[in-house]
C-alpha positions, 0 to 999 in steps of 0.5 A, a space after each residue: 500500500 505505501 508503495 502504491 500511495 507513493 506512486 500516486 502522489 508522484 504522478 499528481 506532482 508531475 502532472 501539476 508541474 507540467 501543467 504549470 509549465 505549459 500554462 506559463 509557456 502558452 500564457 493561457 491563464 495566470 494565478 492572481 493574488 487573491 488579496 488584490 481582488 479586495 476593494 481598496 482605495 488607490 491614487 490615480 497616478 496617470 490616465 492616458 487616452 487612445 482612439 480619439 480623433 476629433 474629441 479632445 482628450 481633456 473632454 474625455 478625462 473630465 467626463 470620466 472623472 478619472 483625472 490624475 490625482 483622483 482617489 478611487 476604490 478598486 474594485 468599485 463603481 468608479 471605472 464602471 461609472 466612467 464608462 457610463 458617463 462617456 457612453 452617455 455623451 453620445 460621442 462614442 460607440 465603444 469605451 474600454 478602461 484598462 489598468 496598465 500598472 498597479 502597485 499597493 497604493 497607485 494605479 495607472 489607467 488607459 481609456 480606449 474609445 471608438 468615436 461615433 461617426 461624424 455627419 458629412 451631410 444629411 438627406 431628407 427622402 420620400 418628400 417633395 422638393 419644396 418640403 425639403 427646402 422648408 424643413 432644412 430651414 428648421 433642422 439645424 444639423 451641421 457637417 462634422 456633428 457626431 451621429 448621436 441619439 439626441 441629434 436624430 431624435 431632435 430632427 425627427 421631432 422637428 419633422 413630425 411637428 412640421 407635418 402635424 402643423 400642415 394637417 398630416 396624420 401618422 407621419 413616419 420617420 426612420 433613419 439610416 446611415 450610409 458610409 461616404 466614399 467622398 471623404 476619408 475618415 469616420 464620415 457618414 451620410 445621415 438619411 431620414 426616410 419620411 412618410 408624411 402621412 395622410 391629410 384628413 378633411 374636417 367633416 364635422 365640428 360639434 359642440 356641447 353645452 352651448 345655449 347662447 349660440 347655435 352650432 351653426 354660428 359657432 362653426 363659423 366662429 371656428 375659422 380658420 378651421 372649416 368643415 369640408 362640404 361637397 361644394 367646397 371642391 376648390 380647397 381642402 378643409 384639412 385639420 391643422 392644430 394651429 387652426 383648431 387652437 385659433 378657432 377655439 380662442 375665437 369661440 371664447 372671444 365670441 362669448 366674451 363679446 356678449 358678456 359671458 365672462 366666465 366661459 371656458 372650454 371644459 374639454 375638447 376632442 379630435 379624432 378620425 372616423 371612417 365614412 362612405 362605408 369605410 372607404 374614406 377617413 375624416 376628422 371630427 372636432 368637438 368642444 364642450 363649453 361651460 357658458 356661465 352667466 351673461 353679465 350686464 354692467 350695473 355701475 361705472 365709477 371713476 376716481 382720481 380724474 380731474 382733466 376729464 369728467 365721468 361723462 367724457 370718460 364713459 363716452 370714450 369707454 363706450 359702455 353705459 349702464 345695462 350694456 352687456 360686458 364686452 371684454 375685447 371692447 373694454 380692453 381696446 377702449 381702455 388702453 389702446 385701439 387702432 383709431 387712438 380713441 381710447 381712454 389712455 390715448 385721451 390722456 397721452 395725446 395731451 401729454 399725460 405720458 405717466 397716466 395710469 388707470 386700474 380697473 376693478 370689476 366686481 361681480 354683483 348678484 348672479 349676472 351684474 358687474 360694478 366697474 371701478 376705475 382708479 386713475 393716476 393722472 400725474 403731470 404732463 410730460 415734455 419731450 427732452 430729446 428725439 433721435 433716430 438711427 438706421 438712415 444710412 443713406 438718407 440725410 438726417 435733416 430729411 428724417 428730422 423734418 418729417 418728425 412730428 415729435 419735437 424736443 420741447 413739445 408736450 408728449 403726444 402718442 398721436 404725434 408718434 403714430 403720425 410720425 411713423 405714418 410720415 416716415 412710412 410714406 417717404 418710401 425710403 424705409 421699411 414701414 414694418 420695421 419702423 420702431 419707436 422707443 420711449 425712454 421715460 424720465 418720471 422724476 423729471 417728467 420728461 421723455 426721450 424718443 428714439 426711432 429705429 429705421 430700416 433703410 435696407 430696401 432700395 428707393 430707386 427703381 427701374 421700370 421696364 414693360 411692354 404693352 399693346 397700343 391697339 390698332 395702328 400703334 402696335 407693341 409698345 416698349 416702356 422704360 422708366 428710371 426713378 431716383 426717389 431719394 436724389 440729392 442735387 447738391 451732392 452732384 457737385 461734391 467730391 465722392 457724391 456719386 456713390 453711385 448716384 447722388 442721394 440722401 436729400 429726398 428729391 425725386 428725379 424720373 426719366 422715362 421713354 416709350 417707343 414703338 419703332 418710329 411710329 410712337 415715341 414719348 420722352 419725359 423728364 421730371 424733378 421734385 424738391 419736396 422741401 424748398 429752402 427747408 420749408 414744407 413746400 414742394 417744387 416740381 418741374 417736368 418736360 414731355 415730348 410725345 409723337 405718334 404717326 399711325 401705321 398706314 395713315 397720314 394722321 400724326 399727333 405731336 405734344 410738347 408740354 412743360 410745367 412747374 408745380 408748387 405744393 404746400 401743407 395746410 393746417 386747416 381744417 387739419 394737417 392732412 390737407 395739402 394744396 398744389 398749384 401748377 402752371 403748364 404749357 402745352 403745344 399740340 400739332 395735329 394732322 388728320 385724325 378725328 374731325 372734332 379735333 382742330 388740325 394744326 397747332 394749338 396752344 394751351 396755358 393751363 392753371 391747375 389748383 388741387 386740394 387734397 386730404 390724404 390720411 392713407 397709412 401707405 401708398 402701395 397698399 393702404 390698410 386704412 385711411 382715406 383720400 379726397 381730391 378736388 381738382 380745378 383746372 383752367 386753360 386760360 383764355 389768352 390771345 391765340 390760345 385755346 381754352 376750357 375749364 375742368 372740375 374733377 373729384 375723387 374719393 377713396 376709403 380703405 377699411 380693414 375687415 380683418 387684420 390683413 383683409 382690406 376693402 377699398 371703395 372708390 368714386 370719381 367724377 369729372 366735368 369739362 366746360 368752356 369759357 368762350 364760344 369761339 376758342 373751345 379746345 376739345 383736347 383733354 376730354 375724357 376717355 375711359 378704359 385700360 390703364 395709363 400704360 395702354 392709354 399713354 399713346 393717346 395723349 390728346 385726351 384725359 385717360 381714366 383707368 377702368 379694368 376689364 376694358 382695353 382702352 386705347 384706339 377702338 377700345 375706350 368707353 366714350 360717346 359717339 357723334 355722327 358715327 364717330 367716337 369722341 371723348 366725353 365731357 362728363 365721366 363717373 367711375 365707381 370701384 370696390 376692391 378686396 385685397 389681402 397682402 399675402 407676402 410682405 417682405 423687404 425683397 417682395 410684396 405680393 398683394 392679390 385682389 378682386 374687384 368690381 369696376 363701373 364707369 362711363 363717359 357722357 357728351 353732356 348733362 342731357 345724356 348724363 346718367 350716373 347709373 348708366 355704367 359699363 361694368 366689369 369684375 375680376 381679380 389681379 395681383 400687385 407685385 412690388 420689388 424695390 428695383 422694379 417698383 409696383 407692377 399691377 396685373 389684372 384680369 377683368 371680365 366685362 359684364 357690358 360691352 361698348 356700343 358701336 365697337 367690337 368690345 363685347 360683353 362676356 369677355 376677359 381682358 388682361 391688363 398690365 400697369 406700372 405704379 400705384 392706383 392709390 
């Protein structure tokens, strides 16, 4: 037995020895010191980093919290937490940490990382080009950014929101990564595959709890969210969240206007449903409303007012005892409305800048309100100083002379509003970006005012167009160069031509219209709006026009020159102005109409125009009116022809909504004579077309009317003995509805619809203001700083012109340059 036991022991020891040697030789395992597996605190002597290409080493060390000098417990949470922190940054696809050297008290570490790929570019696929363009304006992914979960999730959320706001349901967005061969290194292309989802139309809007308003009325209040009906086939009434929220707020506002102060939406619901036996899907929208009581005003009291009586303030507030409370009207008439007729304006327009009013509304009983106003009038404020900035080209004195707020004057909110209007109508600054800044000094009872101006848009423009002058004239090419902020003085200064002398607000225009040698027209004009520093304008103009009709001996020549002086008036108010002009005209007529005298005709015309103009801007007025009365006399001088002319024009612009504007226009004109022997038939009235179409007919006074071509054979005018002659009386009416769809510094787009009516008459015996030629249609005005205002209209004639081939029931396209207002 002992011998056998010794053999077994010897074999075990031999086998163990061979195994240890083989293990050491092949490095398949090692025997570790079990004491090293016990948690113990170590000093980190050194940390090195490998694998980083674009991420800074310092960022990796700071994120890991394992910098040199740190104390960590190993084994413990320090190294696993460091790996988690680096992964959490989203910049790495792989992170490993190794112990490169270990003593009883110290450690040296190595952090190995593999960076996430970097974005070379990103693409949006599966959608339209226009949608890609709009989305790329919102997605902010820059080349070189790491592909992280945060970057991808943010982009997907932006895409889903983009389509949700446009009425798409169940938008699906996935992403994938493709390697790029165009760039070396770790660069990839991030691709988003997009399925926008379907647009579902709103098929029903329903309400619960409404008693004061019927469902039908509330559905109308929900605009812009609309219910789709079979006859509304021109546009889809799809559900959009923004439309729903706006419509919901309008429903609440409608209740509040009728005195329902406590109204609120208890709940709302939006869901899809199938109809037409499951073949179609639509949207239902529902609101559950708690109306509450309808409140009436019981008492209105004012405390602290010394400048105005209670009766005056009540009248301005617009409420009386027993009226239903209207929250919107209350806010506007107390603190600020468009007409500047509110209680606050009542005080601030006479200098009480520091005026304050505090309303207290108390509910009495079930449905009554007591309103108490506590007023702090304070003292009148004086304007200490006025400054402006942003006029990089326009000279300071041009801006300063336009201001209605002057240092030393009493503060007036109305004067600030008027200043903004005057600066806007100059045409040098963007009206949308004129910002007044108020800097009150309460202790001194003074205020500083600063106007921030935007002169980024060019004031000069070049107009180039073509038209058709009718039979015998043919195609017309027209060009005009307008310098609207010219400076005559800078023409003679060193460096004044940069590239055009500008900054003094003067206007210079050069125009030409030609159609070969058959028609030519040349004009030169100059206007100084402030003569010798006073609000008096001086205008000079020259014109030469020549026409020789094709295949005809008829020839017309006009040479004219004139001077105009204008001035502002302060009575009846300072919206009035007067212009007086003296114009010389020389006509040379050969052949043509029998009612025009052949040979030379001389006219010396004195014109006097009174005008009240309160339009807020001249390109597309949003509010205001313009009344013009013009009297003109061709003086009965020896060897000169004579006539007198009276013209009246009125236009009124009213906003129906924030942007939808309705314009009403009425015009009348009459031409008479002072003598029997030297009557002039020049400058009588023709109607139709635009000034561009009518320019070649310079023997008459041409009145615009859309839907009718104008010019030779296309104008509205009476007939005498089978020949069409210009009328002595005219009237014109127009209604226009327009909406400025685009309003930016580079472009304004103003679509509109219209109804026009007008006629010319031979005398009062045939005059009938209701006998008119009518048209209706639509158009668009385009304003570009370099081209000016271009007006395109497409009118449908409801009436023809008797005696011509201009029949009813036809469409007429017209092109014009310049503002009709």
